[in-house]
N, C-alpha and C positions, 0 to 999 in steps of 0.2 A: 451352301452355307446358310444356315438360319439367320434370320434376323437377331442380334444380340437380346439377351433378355432385358426387359426394361426399355427397351428402344421402340418408339412407334414411328414406323417410317412415313406416316402421314402427317405427324405434326412436328414442327410448324410449316411444313412445306409440302402441301398436297399437289402443287403442280408438277413435280418431280416424279415421273413414273417409272425411274430405274434406280433401283437400291445398288449401291457398290461398296463391298467391304475390300479394303487393302489388308494384307496379312504378311508376315516374312515368307519368303520362299525356304523351303527346307535347306539347312546348312549355311546360312546367311547369319553375319552378323547384326545386320539392319540397325544401325547405329542410330537413325533420327528416330525409331519407333522404341528405343529402348524404356522399359517401364510402363510401357502401354499395354493393360492387361487385354482389353478386347480389341479386335480388329479396327481399323479408322474406317468409319462409314460415313456415307453421304448420299445425297440425291441429285441426280442430273435429269435434266430434260431430254437430251438426245445422246445418243451412242452411235457412232458410225465407225465403220471398218473392220468389223468382225467378219473376215474373209480368210481364207487359205485356199492357195492355189498350188496344184501338184504337177510339176512339169515330166510328162510323160518320157521315158527313155524308149528311143525307136532302134530296134534291133532287125537289120537285113539280115535275112537267110537265103543262102543260095538254092534256088531251085522253088524258092516261094515267090511266085511271080504276082499274085494278087495283091500283095500288101505287106507292109514290113510289120513285125511283131511290136506290140505296145506293153511296155511295162512300166511298173510306177516308179516314179523318180522323187527329186526331192521336193521337200513341201516349203513354202513361203508363205508368210503371214503379212497381211497389211498392218499398217500403223492404224491402231484403235485411238480414235478420238472421243473424249466424255465433255458433251459442251452443255453449258448453262447449268451449272451446278452449286451446291451447298454442302460445304462439309463442316462439321463443327470440332475442327482440330485444325492447329498449325503445323502439325506434324507433314502433311503433302508439300508444305513449301520447304521445311527442312530436307526432305527427300530428294526433291528437284534441286536444292542448293548443293547437294552432296555431290549429285552427277556433273551439275553446270560450273561449280565453284563460285556460284554468287555468294555475296557477302564476305568475298575473300576468305571462305571457308576452306581449311586445308583437310582434304578429304582422307589422306594418309592411306590411299588404296581402298577406303572404304566402298567406293562405288562399284568396282569389279564384285562386291559381296553382298550387295545391300538391294537385291532383287525383290520384288514382291509379286505374289500371287493375288488374282483379282478375282472376285466372284461378282458378275455384273446380273441382276435380276430384274425382270420385268414383274410389277406390280399390278395385281387386279385387286383394289382395294387393299386389304391387310395381307392378301396371299401373293406368295411367290407363283407363279405361273410359269415361267420360263426362265432357265438362267444360263449363262456361258462363264467359262473360267480362263482366265489368261495365266500362263505360267511363266515365271521368271520375267515380269515386265519391270522397263525401266522408263522414266519420264524422259521425253527428248523435246518437248515443249510445253510451256505454261504461260497462259496468259490470263491475267485477271481482267475482270469487267471495269470500263471506264468508270471512275469515280465521279459521280454526279447525285448530290443530295436531294435534288428534285426527282430523280428518277428510281425506279425499283429494279436495277439491276441486281445480278447476282454476285457471288463472292468469287467463281471462279468461271471465268468464260468458257475456257479450253484447256485441256490437259491432253498431250499426245503422248502413246504409250507405244513403245516397241516392245515386243514380246517373243518369247521361244515355243508357245504353244497355245492351241485354242482347243477347248473340248467343252460339250455340254455339262452343266452342272447338274448334280444330284440334288434335289430340291427335296424337303420335307415333304 
C-alpha cells in the first residue's frame, strides 16, 4: 500500500521507521472507521512477531523404513506487536473498544466483522523498501504510554494484533 497522497511519513515523527496502514478487511462493516476516507496510518519504532509456523504432517508408509513422509500441515501465526508509535487518529482506540467492550460500548456483534488488514512498511527515508501484510487482524492488547509531562513518551506504547494471514506486501 503506498503512503496516502499528501502524507509525509517523516514529519513530524522521523524516529519511527515503520509506516503502518489500517484499512477494513473485505466484507466487514468496520464500524469504528466509518466515514474515514483514507486508511488510518501511523508510525512505529518497533514491530515484532512477523512469524508464521507450519506444522508438518507425518505420514508413515508400510515398507518405507528410512523415514516417514512429510507433508505440509496447518500454519499458525504469531501475535504481531507494534511498539512505541504515533497515530494521528482516535479510531484505533475505538477499534480496540469494539472488541474489548471498553467504555461500556455495546458492540452488537460488530467485533466479529470489524477486522482490519494492515500493511507494515519499512522506510528508508521516503521510500518503502520492504513490507508485510496482515489479513483479518484484531487487537488483543492496547497499552498507552505512561503520562508524564516531563518525558517524551509516545502515544501508543504497544498494540498486539492477532491475525489470520501474513504475506509480503507489493510496494510501489
